[in-house]
TORZAVEX-36249 format. One record per residue (C-alpha): x, y, z; residue number from 1; chain. Coordinates in nm, 3 decimals, decimal comma. Layout:
// residues N
R	X	Y	Z	NUM	A
...
// end
This chain:
// residues 566
R	-0,332	2,116	-0,813	1	A
R	-0,329	2,476	-0,851	2	A
R	-0,246	2,666	-1,177	3	A
R	0,073	2,821	-1,001	4	A
R	0,165	2,459	-0,917	5	A
R	0,119	2,353	-1,258	6	A
R	0,324	2,631	-1,392	7	A
R	0,609	2,551	-1,154	8	A
R	0,620	2,196	-1,281	9	A
R	0,620	2,298	-1,637	10	A
R	0,891	2,536	-1,568	11	A
R	1,113	2,263	-1,401	12	A
R	1,031	1,992	-1,673	13	A
R	1,120	2,262	-1,950	14	A
R	1,451	2,321	-1,775	15	A
R	1,502	1,934	-1,758	16	A
R	1,434	1,931	-2,130	17	A
R	1,712	2,213	-2,193	18	A
R	1,958	2,024	-1,982	19	A
R	1,904	1,711	-2,192	20	A
R	1,947	1,920	-2,506	21	A
R	2,281	2,046	-2,366	22	A
R	2,376	1,690	-2,272	23	A
R	2,303	1,586	-2,619	24	A
R	2,516	1,874	-2,761	25	A
R	2,788	1,802	-2,521	26	A
R	2,821	1,435	-2,604	27	A
R	2,965	1,541	-2,946	28	A
R	3,263	1,701	-2,767	29	A
R	3,310	1,435	-2,501	30	A
R	3,684	1,361	-2,638	31	A
R	3,808	1,719	-2,573	32	A
R	3,911	1,861	-2,251	33	A
R	3,625	1,932	-2,010	34	A
R	3,374	1,750	-2,257	35	A
R	3,291	1,436	-2,065	36	A
R	3,258	1,627	-1,732	37	A
R	3,021	1,862	-1,899	38	A
R	2,812	1,568	-2,012	39	A
R	2,783	1,437	-1,673	40	A
R	2,715	1,764	-1,533	41	A
R	2,430	1,852	-1,779	42	A
R	2,259	1,509	-1,750	43	A
R	2,279	1,528	-1,363	44	A
R	2,106	1,875	-1,400	45	A
R	1,854	1,726	-1,634	46	A
R	1,749	1,442	-1,389	47	A
R	1,740	1,692	-1,100	48	A
R	1,503	1,922	-1,294	49	A
R	1,270	1,664	-1,413	50	A
R	1,260	1,493	-1,059	51	A
R	1,145	1,842	-0,921	52	A
R	0,906	1,896	-1,195	53	A
R	0,751	1,550	-1,141	54	A
R	0,723	1,610	-0,777	55	A
R	0,554	1,948	-0,828	56	A
R	0,323	1,790	-1,101	57	A
R	0,183	1,485	-0,915	58	A
R	0,176	1,654	-0,547	59	A
R	0,214	1,320	-0,374	60	A
R	0,431	1,266	-0,054	61	A
R	0,550	0,936	-0,193	62	A
R	0,633	1,087	-0,522	63	A
R	0,804	1,360	-0,339	64	A
R	1,026	1,133	-0,126	65	A
R	1,133	0,922	-0,460	66	A
R	1,210	1,272	-0,629	67	A
R	1,408	1,387	-0,324	68	A
R	1,596	1,077	-0,323	69	A
R	1,684	1,130	-0,697	70	A
R	1,778	1,474	-0,652	71	A
R	2,018	1,395	-0,369	72	A
R	2,176	1,119	-0,592	73	A
R	2,269	1,341	-0,881	74	A
R	2,389	1,639	-0,664	75	A
R	2,715	1,476	-0,599	76	A
R	2,803	1,379	-0,956	77	A
R	2,693	1,717	-1,066	78	A
R	2,931	1,883	-0,816	79	A
R	3,229	1,664	-0,894	80	A
R	3,178	1,704	-1,287	81	A
R	3,176	2,085	-1,244	82	A
R	3,501	2,059	-1,068	83	A
R	3,656	1,838	-1,325	84	A
R	3,525	2,074	-1,607	85	A
R	3,740	2,324	-1,432	86	A
R	4,054	2,094	-1,363	87	A
R	4,044	1,988	-1,742	88	A
R	3,990	2,348	-1,844	89	A
R	4,296	2,477	-1,640	90	A
R	4,516	2,182	-1,698	91	A
R	4,564	2,089	-1,328	92	A
R	4,732	1,735	-1,362	93	A
R	4,744	1,645	-0,979	94	A
R	4,358	1,633	-0,955	95	A
R	4,335	1,393	-1,265	96	A
R	4,558	1,125	-1,109	97	A
R	4,366	0,784	-1,088	98	A
R	4,397	0,783	-0,701	99	A
R	4,251	1,122	-0,659	100	A
R	3,964	1,066	-0,904	101	A
R	3,891	0,734	-0,740	102	A
R	3,875	0,907	-0,397	103	A
R	3,629	1,149	-0,499	104	A
R	3,405	0,907	-0,693	105	A
R	3,439	0,680	-0,387	106	A
R	3,310	0,958	-0,174	107	A
R	3,001	0,982	-0,408	108	A
R	2,941	0,628	-0,379	109	A
R	2,945	0,632	-0,011	110	A
R	2,702	0,926	-0,014	111	A
R	2,468	0,712	-0,238	112	A
R	2,486	0,444	0,024	113	A
R	2,380	0,686	0,285	114	A
R	2,106	0,821	0,079	115	A
R	1,957	0,478	0,008	116	A
R	1,984	0,355	0,368	117	A
R	1,840	0,681	0,510	118	A
R	1,494	0,528	0,608	119	A
R	1,698	0,299	0,849	120	A
R	1,909	0,565	1,026	121	A
R	1,764	0,911	0,913	122	A
R	2,134	1,051	0,935	123	A
R	2,120	1,183	0,572	124	A
R	1,777	1,377	0,606	125	A
R	1,498	1,405	0,850	126	A
R	1,143	1,476	0,807	127	A
R	1,108	1,254	0,489	128	A
R	0,828	1,050	0,633	129	A
R	0,606	1,373	0,699	130	A
R	0,593	1,583	0,397	131	A
R	0,354	1,860	0,283	132	A
R	0,113	1,801	0,003	133	A
R	0,249	2,088	-0,195	134	A
R	0,510	1,878	-0,345	135	A
R	0,785	2,107	-0,240	136	A
R	1,112	1,912	-0,196	137	A
R	1,214	2,045	0,151	138	A
R	1,332	1,787	0,407	139	A
R	1,560	1,876	0,697	140	A
R	1,929	1,799	0,630	141	A
R	2,089	1,536	0,846	142	A
R	2,460	1,521	0,986	143	A
R	2,557	1,315	0,656	144	A
R	2,410	1,571	0,427	145	A
R	2,584	1,848	0,603	146	A
R	2,912	1,684	0,588	147	A
R	2,874	1,622	0,214	148	A
R	2,758	1,970	0,165	149	A
R	3,087	2,082	0,329	150	A
R	3,280	1,846	0,084	151	A
R	3,103	2,012	-0,220	152	A
R	3,173	2,365	-0,077	153	A
R	3,522	2,279	-0,044	154	A
R	3,547	2,140	-0,409	155	A
R	3,379	2,474	-0,529	156	A
R	3,607	2,683	-0,348	157	A
R	3,906	2,499	-0,467	158	A
R	3,774	2,525	-0,830	159	A
R	3,709	2,898	-0,781	160	A
R	4,050	2,959	-0,666	161	A
R	4,188	2,792	-0,977	162	A
R	3,962	2,979	-1,180	163	A
R	4,044	3,309	-1,017	164	A
R	4,426	3,245	-1,053	165	A
R	4,372	3,177	-1,418	166	A
R	4,144	3,469	-1,473	167	A
R	4,428	3,709	-1,329	168	A
R	4,655	3,605	-1,613	169	A
R	4,402	3,550	-1,898	170	A
R	4,334	3,766	-2,192	171	A
R	4,068	3,793	-2,455	172	A
R	3,861	3,483	-2,497	173	A
R	4,024	3,286	-2,204	174	A
R	3,921	3,570	-1,968	175	A
R	3,554	3,545	-2,074	176	A
R	3,578	3,163	-2,045	177	A
R	3,706	3,186	-1,702	178	A
R	3,443	3,418	-1,593	179	A
R	3,184	3,201	-1,752	180	A
R	3,299	2,909	-1,547	181	A
R	3,307	3,124	-1,215	182	A
R	2,947	3,206	-1,274	183	A
R	2,844	2,845	-1,350	184	A
R	2,998	2,736	-1,029	185	A
R	2,872	3,014	-0,793	186	A
R	2,517	3,043	-0,947	187	A
R	2,355	2,712	-0,842	188	A
R	2,519	2,725	-0,509	189	A
R	2,377	3,070	-0,450	190	A
R	2,026	2,976	-0,553	191	A
R	2,045	2,678	-0,339	192	A
R	2,157	2,900	-0,037	193	A
R	1,867	3,139	-0,094	194	A
R	1,640	2,854	-0,077	195	A
R	1,797	2,691	0,223	196	A
R	1,776	3,017	0,419	197	A
R	1,410	3,064	0,293	198	A
R	1,491	3,388	0,130	199	A
R	1,288	3,268	-0,166	200	A
R	0,998	3,049	-0,120	201	A
R	0,759	2,967	-0,410	202	A
R	0,515	2,672	-0,335	203	A
R	0,626	2,361	-0,532	204	A
R	0,939	2,517	-0,672	205	A
R	1,289	2,389	-0,615	206	A
R	1,461	2,724	-0,648	207	A
R	1,802	2,542	-0,711	208	A
R	1,683	2,465	-1,068	209	A
R	1,655	2,824	-1,157	210	A
R	2,037	2,825	-1,081	211	A
R	2,081	2,531	-1,297	212	A
R	1,898	2,665	-1,588	213	A
R	2,092	2,994	-1,585	214	A
R	2,412	2,790	-1,528	215	A
R	2,329	2,574	-1,823	216	A
R	2,249	2,885	-2,048	217	A
R	2,592	3,014	-1,972	218	A
R	2,766	2,673	-2,041	219	A
R	2,572	2,650	-2,379	220	A
R	2,685	3,001	-2,477	221	A
R	3,052	2,917	-2,374	222	A
R	3,025	2,615	-2,586	223	A
R	2,909	2,736	-2,893	224	A
R	3,000	3,113	-2,888	225	A
R	3,323	3,118	-2,676	226	A
R	3,449	2,786	-2,822	227	A
R	3,461	2,672	-2,478	228	A
R	3,571	2,320	-2,540	229	A
R	3,809	2,410	-2,838	230	A
R	4,003	2,684	-2,719	231	A
R	4,084	2,630	-2,345	232	A
R	4,371	2,806	-2,143	233	A
R	4,560	2,491	-2,105	234	A
R	4,586	2,475	-2,483	235	A
R	4,686	2,838	-2,495	236	A
R	4,950	2,784	-2,220	237	A
R	5,086	2,489	-2,405	238	A
R	5,069	2,594	-2,766	239	A
R	5,136	2,960	-2,740	240	A
R	5,316	3,081	-2,423	241	A
R	5,529	2,769	-2,421	242	A
R	5,636	2,769	-2,791	243	A
R	5,999	2,821	-2,840	244	A
R	5,923	3,023	-3,175	245	A
R	5,784	3,375	-3,143	246	A
R	5,400	3,383	-3,216	247	A
R	5,194	3,703	-3,275	248	A
R	4,809	3,675	-3,305	249	A
R	4,670	3,964	-3,519	250	A
R	4,297	4,072	-3,576	251	A
R	4,150	4,156	-3,926	252	A
R	4,210	4,515	-3,862	253	A
R	4,592	4,450	-3,826	254	A
R	4,605	4,506	-3,458	255	A
R	4,795	4,281	-3,213	256	A
R	4,565	4,082	-2,993	257	A
R	4,828	3,852	-2,824	258	A
R	5,194	3,756	-2,843	259	A
R	5,412	3,522	-2,644	260	A
R	5,728	3,593	-2,456	261	A
R	5,978	3,486	-2,746	262	A
R	5,786	3,752	-2,971	263	A
R	5,816	4,013	-2,710	264	A
R	6,201	3,948	-2,692	265	A
R	6,233	3,943	-3,085	266	A
R	6,041	4,291	-3,128	267	A
R	6,159	4,435	-2,796	268	A
R	5,792	4,499	-2,697	269	A
R	5,590	4,424	-2,365	270	A
R	5,226	4,359	-2,296	271	A
R	5,148	4,713	-2,404	272	A
R	5,196	4,591	-2,754	273	A
R	4,853	4,439	-2,740	274	A
R	4,604	4,655	-2,927	275	A
R	4,881	4,812	-3,133	276	A
R	4,898	4,793	-3,515	277	A
R	5,138	4,559	-3,663	278	A
R	5,303	4,855	-3,844	279	A
R	5,419	4,983	-3,502	280	A
R	5,519	4,627	-3,357	281	A
R	5,689	4,532	-3,660	282	A
R	5,843	4,870	-3,739	283	A
R	6,201	4,752	-3,810	284	A
R	6,063	4,489	-4,053	285	A
R	5,798	4,665	-4,260	286	A
R	5,776	4,359	-4,500	287	A
R	5,607	4,161	-4,223	288	A
R	5,282	4,377	-4,224	289	A
R	5,213	4,276	-4,592	290	A
R	5,316	3,906	-4,557	291	A
R	5,106	3,671	-4,771	292	A
R	4,869	3,428	-4,590	293	A
R	4,883	3,054	-4,631	294	A
R	5,123	2,747	-4,646	295	A
R	5,172	2,773	-5,025	296	A
R	5,296	3,139	-4,988	297	A
R	5,689	3,190	-5,002	298	A
R	5,804	3,243	-4,647	299	A
R	5,948	3,578	-4,534	300	A
R	6,290	3,556	-4,375	301	A
R	6,445	3,802	-4,134	302	A
R	6,759	3,841	-3,925	303	A
R	6,724	3,978	-3,602	304	A
R	6,943	4,020	-3,263	305	A
R	6,793	3,880	-2,951	306	A
R	6,999	3,921	-2,641	307	A
R	7,337	3,981	-2,821	308	A
R	7,291	3,679	-3,057	309	A
R	7,197	3,687	-3,415	310	A
R	6,881	3,477	-3,517	311	A
R	6,735	3,394	-3,853	312	A
R	6,352	3,334	-3,874	313	A
R	6,091	3,232	-4,136	314	A
R	5,758	3,374	-4,106	315	A
R	5,442	3,163	-4,199	316	A
R	5,094	3,342	-4,169	317	A
R	4,788	3,119	-4,131	318	A
R	4,418	3,254	-4,080	319	A
R	4,231	3,205	-3,768	320	A
R	3,902	3,077	-3,845	321	A
R	3,592	3,014	-3,619	322	A
R	3,493	2,651	-3,560	323	A
R	3,172	2,721	-3,773	324	A
R	3,395	2,758	-4,081	325	A
R	3,545	2,419	-4,018	326	A
R	3,221	2,249	-3,965	327	A
R	3,043	2,400	-4,254	328	A
R	3,328	2,294	-4,491	329	A
R	3,377	2,625	-4,621	330	A
R	3,697	2,677	-4,838	331	A
R	3,706	3,056	-4,828	332	A
R	3,871	3,064	-4,498	333	A
R	4,010	3,415	-4,549	334	A
R	3,671	3,565	-4,580	335	A
R	3,545	3,402	-4,244	336	A
R	3,879	3,446	-4,049	337	A
R	3,887	3,613	-3,723	338	A
R	4,246	3,718	-3,767	339	A
R	4,594	3,580	-3,839	340	A
R	4,850	3,384	-3,669	341	A
R	5,220	3,503	-3,733	342	A
R	5,446	3,198	-3,638	343	A
R	5,839	3,304	-3,665	344	A
R	6,017	2,963	-3,694	345	A
R	6,359	2,972	-3,590	346	A
R	6,591	2,858	-3,879	347	A
R	6,916	2,970	-3,745	348	A
R	7,062	2,644	-3,698	349	A
R	6,934	2,512	-4,030	350	A
R	7,074	2,806	-4,220	351	A
R	7,418	2,758	-4,032	352	A
R	7,419	2,391	-4,143	353	A
R	7,324	2,484	-4,501	354	A
R	7,601	2,726	-4,504	355	A
R	7,847	2,498	-4,358	356	A
R	7,755	2,203	-4,626	357	A
R	7,789	2,480	-4,893	358	A
R	8,133	2,587	-4,774	359	A
R	8,215	2,222	-4,735	360	A
R	8,093	2,130	-5,088	361	A
R	8,280	2,433	-5,238	362	A
R	8,613	2,318	-5,070	363	A
R	8,559	1,970	-5,209	364	A
R	8,473	2,070	-5,560	365	A
R	8,803	2,314	-5,564	366	A
R	8,996	2,033	-5,415	367	A
R	8,877	1,773	-5,645	368	A
R	8,922	1,985	-5,969	369	A
R	9,277	2,100	-5,836	370	A
R	9,374	1,737	-5,796	371	A
R	9,200	1,633	-6,124	372	A
R	9,393	1,904	-6,313	373	A
R	9,720	1,821	-6,155	374	A
R	9,690	1,460	-6,215	375	A
R	9,568	1,486	-6,563	376	A
R	9,856	1,692	-6,688	377	A
R	10,137	1,450	-6,594	378	A
R	9,900	1,171	-6,701	379	A
R	9,867	1,305	-7,047	380	A
R	10,227	1,354	-7,081	381	A
R	10,313	0,989	-6,975	382	A
R	10,028	0,871	-7,192	383	A
R	10,192	1,055	-7,487	384	A
R	10,541	0,919	-7,435	385	A
R	10,418	0,550	-7,386	386	A
R	10,215	0,589	-7,716	387	A
R	10,545	0,703	-7,892	388	A
R	10,721	0,415	-7,722	389	A
R	10,484	0,170	-7,836	390	A
R	10,511	0,298	-8,206	391	A
R	10,899	0,224	-8,192	392	A
R	10,879	-0,101	-7,984	393	A
R	10,566	-0,240	-7,859	394	A
R	10,600	-0,472	-7,568	395	A
R	10,384	-0,644	-7,310	396	A
R	10,529	-0,418	-7,045	397	A
R	10,416	-0,095	-7,217	398	A
R	10,079	-0,247	-7,261	399	A
R	10,051	-0,280	-6,890	400	A
R	10,164	0,073	-6,824	401	A
R	9,876	0,177	-7,078	402	A
R	9,628	-0,022	-6,887	403	A
R	9,783	0,148	-6,554	404	A
R	9,720	0,495	-6,727	405	A
R	9,354	0,405	-6,819	406	A
R	9,287	0,303	-6,466	407	A
R	9,439	0,610	-6,332	408	A
R	9,212	0,815	-6,575	409	A
R	8,905	0,623	-6,448	410	A
R	8,996	0,694	-6,092	411	A
R	9,027	1,071	-6,168	412	A
R	8,689	1,080	-6,312	413	A
R	8,541	0,865	-6,037	414	A
R	8,698	1,112	-5,781	415	A
R	8,540	1,398	-5,953	416	A
R	8,202	1,240	-5,979	417	A
R	8,220	1,133	-5,588	418	A
R	8,312	1,494	-5,496	419	A
R	7,994	1,624	-5,678	420	A
R	7,767	1,354	-5,606	421	A
R	7,687	1,452	-5,260	422	A
R	7,598	1,821	-5,331	423	A
R	7,254	1,931	-5,230	424	A
R	6,993	1,862	-5,485	425	A
R	6,803	2,205	-5,548	426	A
R	6,553	2,090	-5,815	427	A
R	6,386	1,761	-5,875	428	A
R	6,164	1,634	-6,149	429	A
R	5,945	1,317	-6,176	430	A
R	6,147	1,013	-6,309	431	A
R	6,002	0,693	-6,423	432	A
R	6,216	0,415	-6,296	433	A
R	6,150	0,170	-6,587	434	A
R	6,224	0,436	-6,860	435	A
R	6,536	0,536	-6,687	436	A
R	6,655	0,156	-6,648	437	A
R	6,636	0,097	-7,024	438	A
R	6,824	0,436	-7,100	439	A
R	7,084	0,329	-6,865	440	A
R	7,123	-0,012	-7,012	441	A
R	7,199	0,130	-7,349	442	A
R	7,488	0,332	-7,212	443	A
R	7,667	0,041	-7,010	444	A
R	7,865	-0,235	-7,145	445	A
R	7,627	-0,512	-7,065	446	A
R	7,802	-0,816	-7,234	447	A
R	7,549	-1,092	-7,218	448	A
R	7,372	-0,983	-6,922	449	A
R	7,018	-0,940	-6,919	450	A
R	6,771	-0,671	-6,772	451	A
R	6,424	-0,728	-6,636	452	A
R	6,220	-0,431	-6,534	453	A
R	5,924	-0,495	-6,307	454	A
R	5,804	-0,164	-6,183	455	A
R	5,601	0,150	-6,292	456	A
R	5,718	0,365	-6,005	457	A
R	5,779	0,735	-6,063	458	A
R	6,019	0,925	-5,818	459	A
R	6,116	1,274	-5,769	460	A
R	6,481	1,318	-5,847	461	A
R	6,758	1,484	-6,024	462	A
R	6,736	1,302	-6,347	463	A
R	7,094	1,308	-6,426	464	A
R	7,221	1,192	-6,079	465	A
R	6,959	0,941	-6,072	466	A
R	7,088	0,793	-6,401	467	A
R	7,445	0,797	-6,262	468	A
R	7,309	0,589	-5,966	469	A
R	7,142	0,331	-6,167	470	A
R	7,430	0,297	-6,415	471	A
R	7,679	0,238	-6,111	472	A
R	7,466	-0,026	-5,970	473	A
R	7,426	-0,187	-6,316	474	A
R	7,801	-0,188	-6,377	475	A
R	7,875	-0,331	-6,031	476	A
R	7,620	-0,613	-6,106	477	A
R	7,806	-0,701	-6,425	478	A
R	8,148	-0,655	-6,304	479	A
R	8,084	-0,885	-6,000	480	A
R	7,806	-1,123	-6,108	481	A
R	7,940	-1,228	-6,428	482	A
R	7,874	-1,131	-6,807	483	A
R	7,562	-1,341	-6,822	484	A
R	7,416	-1,204	-6,499	485	A
R	7,026	-1,127	-6,479	486	A
R	6,948	-0,796	-6,330	487	A
R	6,601	-0,718	-6,206	488	A
R	6,455	-0,366	-6,101	489	A
R	6,138	-0,364	-5,903	490	A
R	5,929	-0,155	-5,679	491	A
R	5,956	-0,209	-5,297	492	A
R	5,655	-0,288	-5,089	493	A
R	5,386	-0,012	-5,047	494	A
R	5,550	0,178	-5,329	495	A
R	5,823	0,297	-5,073	496	A
R	6,097	0,297	-5,331	497	A
R	6,280	0,062	-5,564	498	A
R	6,538	-0,217	-5,557	499	A
R	6,809	-0,348	-5,814	500	A
R	6,884	-0,708	-5,779	501	A
R	7,120	-0,974	-5,947	502	A
R	7,144	-1,346	-5,938	503	A
R	7,526	-1,349	-5,916	504	A
R	7,745	-1,459	-5,647	505	A
R	7,614	-1,200	-5,386	506	A
R	7,810	-1,004	-5,128	507	A
R	7,980	-1,169	-4,820	508	A
R	7,831	-1,087	-4,499	509	A
R	8,137	-0,913	-4,367	510	A
R	8,155	-0,697	-4,680	511	A
R	7,802	-0,540	-4,651	512	A
R	7,879	-0,290	-4,391	513	A
R	8,185	-0,161	-4,581	514	A
R	8,050	-0,181	-4,937	515	A
R	7,961	0,185	-4,971	516	A
R	8,290	0,314	-4,823	517	A
R	8,522	0,502	-5,035	518	A
R	8,799	0,295	-5,183	519	A
R	8,643	-0,051	-5,079	520	A
R	8,641	-0,306	-5,366	521	A
R	8,638	-0,683	-5,374	522	A
R	8,809	-0,683	-5,726	523	A
R	9,148	-0,606	-5,832	524	A
R	9,047	-0,372	-6,113	525	A
R	8,779	-0,179	-5,926	526	A
R	8,838	0,186	-5,798	527	A
R	8,635	0,110	-5,487	528	A
R	8,435	0,430	-5,574	529	A
R	8,135	0,308	-5,763	530	A
R	7,895	0,223	-5,475	531	A
R	8,038	0,508	-5,265	532	A
R	7,902	0,733	-5,547	533	A
R	7,560	0,562	-5,551	534	A
R	7,535	0,619	-5,149	535	A
R	7,638	0,992	-5,187	536	A
R	7,351	1,026	-5,455	537	A
R	7,084	0,846	-5,256	538	A
R	7,177	1,058	-4,942	539	A
R	7,180	1,372	-5,142	540	A
R	6,809	1,294	-5,253	541	A
R	6,732	1,213	-4,871	542	A
R	6,683	0,862	-4,940	543	A
R	6,766	0,545	-4,737	544	A
R	6,994	0,296	-4,929	545	A
R	7,054	-0,072	-4,799	546	A
R	7,185	-0,399	-4,937	547	A
R	7,085	-0,751	-4,870	548	A
R	7,055	-1,089	-5,055	549	A
R	6,829	-1,116	-5,361	550	A
R	6,601	-1,421	-5,395	551	A
R	6,827	-1,577	-5,664	552	A
R	7,131	-1,552	-5,418	553	A
R	7,288	-1,238	-5,548	554	A
R	7,292	-0,888	-5,420	555	A
R	6,983	-0,648	-5,397	556	A
R	7,030	-0,282	-5,354	557	A
R	6,712	-0,112	-5,203	558	A
R	6,646	0,262	-5,211	559	A
R	6,363	0,398	-4,982	560	A
R	6,261	0,735	-5,141	561	A
R	6,019	0,808	-4,815	562	A
R	5,861	1,102	-5,020	563	A
R	5,526	0,956	-5,111	564	A
R	5,640	0,867	-5,466	565	A
R	5,420	0,661	-5,681	566	A
// end
């Protein structure tokens, strides 16, 4: 073995070690787009390099033949793996169909059969039995090898066409990534071609591994410095260009580095906006250039006209931080940010609904107040005359009239409460259900009823309205369950909310669907508004309400808060 041969062997083995390191690093990202194909590609390159290095080191025809066989076996998977790095990078779904993937893997399997049976037919490569002592892996290709070389070149050309198409529309890091992939595909093929045509001939050296190490180096750079597996064009197309909300990416110098189509429409700019300062792009909305960063900041609202229609947007600004800031666990994201992402959320429909609800509530409040006023005046007059009449000559008939007046007064109060109970809740506070239950029990006529509180749940609610809700359910249980009813207040499973149950006579099955409707009552003296008020208050809080049978045969009202209350 000559010093030059030893140096060549050392070089090839070193390349193999580098490729193994890339394989190990790539394995961490195997779940990301392009990650698993990159693992296969790097591992195949490592085996190729090690096989070439071993052949150069031992300088034996038998070792050379074995090494050549190993190289032929890994070339196919390496080529297919590179192609699928491109496919996953660019988001071409057709090539990811099981039938297509299976077909390509089947071709690789058939090639392996041709390689392993080559000593019988010599159709894959010839000259394998009479190799020089130099250790140079250089047999003569056979018809099968030429055929598979054509397949691999075709895959490379398809991959390159995909990348070049992507490159034409790419910007920023995407353009660099795409160019890197083109380089990693062309380089090994180019070095292999130079060796095949004997343009470069170094004793003992498989010149193709030079292409492999350079290609691996580029992939390594793309992986760790260009966020190759983290920020790929398919993600950009899906999460940026196809977003219905306007999005603008800004660097730390306050210049626009990218924006999607909706943002161009919103601000009336084109591609020339890239590179412009935000003060120029946001010229009509100067407050945007000084927008606060972070989800906790109060969003800025703007009203804009797009295509002749009025839209309302809420702006949220988030820092764009490098992957290293995430992996290091750094809490100071702003200091390590690469820029900022301006996302303008379209809240037009939401604002329209809020305004419609406000108008509806105002009309309902006005109607209820007018009705209440118009009803109370004649009711007060009637009550006064009845009181005078009973002073002169009390009778059972006048007593019934008095009861009717009291019922009408209760009905008016309930109508007012119902009109106001569905209003939007602007502010909530933590309310302990157990404490509230005991407070409500003191304000309700409980007769001989018993209250059991088995909960320590705290919910976020409007205290006054929640008290009204609980009081109405307690009254309903006492009115319909009897004066000696036992009422239990407890927590739903997984702290999802709370329930109020009793051991009364329960609710008929046919009544459960109507029980929360205004005016529905199973008793003669009820107004039919108590449980309707309960439902309105629960809905105003964003809770779900349901009724079922309790374990004691009575009714059980369940309130699912769904706010992570505890």
